[in-house]
N, C-alpha and C positions, 0 to 999 in steps of 0.2 A: 869130476873129482874136485877141481878148483872151485866151483860152484857149491859144492857140498860143504867144503872146508870153509868158505867164506861164511855160509850160512850157519855153520857151526860156531865159528868164532862170533859172530854176531849174537846169537842166543846166548853164549857163554858171557858176553858183555853185558848183559841186560842185568839190572838189579834183581835179587831173588824176591826182595819184599819191597818193593817199590811203592810208593804212596802219592796220593793226590791231595793237592790243596786247593780249595775253591775260593775264588775272590768274587764277591757280589757287590761290585762297586757302582754299578750304574745300570743300564737297561740291559746288559746281558752279563752272564757269568764267564769268568776265565778260570782255567784249570792249568795249574802248573804241577808237573810230575817231578818225583824226586832228582832223577836224572837231568832234567832241564835246569832245576835250580843250583844243584851241585856243579853245573858246567856254566851257570851265569857269568856274564862277562866280568859283573861286578862282584861275585863271589870270592871270598877272601876267608883266612883264618884268622880268628880273633880268640882272645883270651878274656874270660871274665874271672876278676880276681876274687869274686865271693858271689858264687852262684846262689841265688835265692832257693831253689829246688834241691840241689845237691849238697849246699851247705860246705862248698870247696871250692877252689880254682877248676876252671874248667875250659878247655879250648873248643872251638866248633869251627866247622865250615858254615859261613853265613853270608846272607844277603842283604845290604841296607834295606829295611823294610821301606823307606820312602819311594825306592825306584820301583816297587811292585804296585804302588798305590796310583795307579794312572787315575789322573781327571780328580783326585781328591783334594780339597782345599781345607786349609786350616780351621776353619769354622765347621766343618762336617764332623759327623759322630760315627764312630766305627764299633763294631762288636766282634771280639774274637770268640768263637765258640769250640770248645774242646770235646774230644770224644765221649769224655764222662760227663758232659753236661755243664761244665763250668763254663760261664759266659762272662767275659770280660768287658765291662763298658769302658770306651777309651775315647776322649775328645781327640780329634785327628792331628790337631797342632803338635802336640808333644812327639808323635808317631813321625811327622814330617821333618823335624830338625836335624840338622847335621851334626849337632853336638852343643855343648861338650856332652850332655847326656843324649844318646844315640839308640834307637831302637833297631835290632837286626832280628832277621828271621834265620834262626839256627835250623840247619838241614841235616837230619841224620843219614848218614852213609850205610845202606843197608850190609855193605860188606863189613863195616866197623860199626856195630851198633853201639850205643851209649848204654852204660850200667843201669840197673835197677835205682829206682829213688830210693828204696829200701828193701828190706827181706820181704819177699812174697810180694813186691810190687813191681809195675813195669817201668820201663824207663821214659824218660820225658819226649821221645820222638813219637812221630815222625818229624814233627815241625814244633819250634819253641821260639817263642819270642823272648829275646834276651836283650839287655842293655849294657852298654859301656858306660862307665862313669854315672850311674844312676843317681848318686848322692847330689850332683849338680841340677838335677830335675826334680827333686823330691818323688822319685818314683817308687810308688808302693809295690807290695808282693804280690798284690792282685794284678798287677801289670805285667807280670811275668807268666801268661798261661802256656802250658805245655801241652802236649799231644793236641795242638791245634788242628782242625779239620777244616775250618772255613773262617775267613773275614769278611765281614759285610757292613755295608754303609746303610744307617738307620736314622730316623729321626731321633732328636734327642729323648733321653729317658722321660723326662717332664711330660712330653707330648705323647709318648706311648702308653706311660702308666700314669695316668692322674691319681690313682688311688695311692699313690707315694707322696704326694703333694701335701706340705703342711698348711695349716690355715691360711687362707688369703690374708692380704694387708701386711705380712710382715716384712719389715726392712731388710734389704740385702745383706746388712751386716749383723743382723740378729742372729745369735748363737744358734737358733734352730735352723735358720735358713744356710748358715754355714754347715751346719750338720747334715743337712740333707745332701749337700755337694759332696761331702766326706763319705756319707753312705755309699752313694754312686759309686765313689772310687774304690772304697776298701771293702764293701759289704756286698754288693748288688750281684757280685760275680758268683757268690755262691748261695745267696738268700733271697727268698722272695719277702714281701711285707704287705699285708692285706691281700694275699693272693696274688700281687702284682709283681713281674719280673720275668726274665727268661730263664733263669738258673734253675737246674734241676739236681743241685748238689746238696744244699744244706736246708734246715728247717726255716719255714716262715718265721720271722720275728716280730709279727703283731699278733697271729692268730694261732692257737686260742689265745696265748697269752704274751705278751711282750717281756723280754729279760727285765725290764726295769721293773716289772712287778712281782717277780720271783726270785730276784737275786738281791741282796743287800748292797747298797752303792759300792762299798769298799771291795766286795767280792765280784762286783760285775767288772769293776776297773782292773783287777787282778786277773780276772779270766781273759779279758781281751789282751793284757799286756803277755800273759803266760797261760795259755789254757790247760797245759799239762800241770800247772803248780794246783790245779783244783779238781780236776777230773784226768786220771791217767788210764788211757786203754791202747792197746798196741795199733788200733784201725784209726786213731784219732788224726784228722786232716786239717783242722783249723790251725793256721799259723799264729805266731804270737805278733803283736804289733808294738814294738819297742818305742821308746821316747824319741828315739831317732827318726823313725817312720812315721809314727803319730804322736806328735808333741800333746803335752799335757793340755794345752788350750784346744787343741783339736778334739781330743778324746772328751773334754768338757762338751764340746758344741755336738760331737756325734751322740753323745749321751742325753743332751738336751732334745736333740731330733727324736730320739727313741721314746723319751719321756712323753714329748708332745704327742707322737703318734699313737701312744697306747690309749689316749683320749679319743681318736679318730680311727676306729675300727670300722671295717666295713663288712 
């Protein structure tokens, strides 16, 4: 009887909808289960004052992401892949910092699920990369991937996808070169360009046409700042990039890159 009772208690204590996070950081993969992360020695409750996805303050049980990235160095490159095909490209340096802007892996407790992101949409779980004090690190919305399924170390974007590269010989401070870096940070998580990229979320931004070819410049700027101001539809997913996230000079550089790549179609 005691054995049966003990077994019953152990079964009841298991999460009903536990999930698994896969880390591909070296020669072998490591899997973390929901319960393991919730009980991690460094797990704690954190408050996000302005959550990018929920658009309001949120509290999460979370683990500092840096403690999970064993063997990763600041000059490494990581990619967080979500269940819906979103693929956030992230230099490791920012993820490893202890602050003031710090990355956390928020873990959804199956016994207390997070709310839906919107009507008829799922929540951000089971794993969500969130930031405390993101303003201190110039963290963009695309660096908040939710429904994360895996995090993997990969070669830099320029090595993996040469079709994204601007013309050779440009100076490092050329607006097109700067725009390429901004494209990787803000656009590549959702979009491909010239068929290159891992995202399976949004349309290709050069094939068959580049947005600089069919948007008037003032409307393209407005669309990037506030997509719903031009095209309103219930299932819209593209976030707006305010001037606090993408300053005007950065937006100029991003548009310079897009316009440049319109002449480099593959």
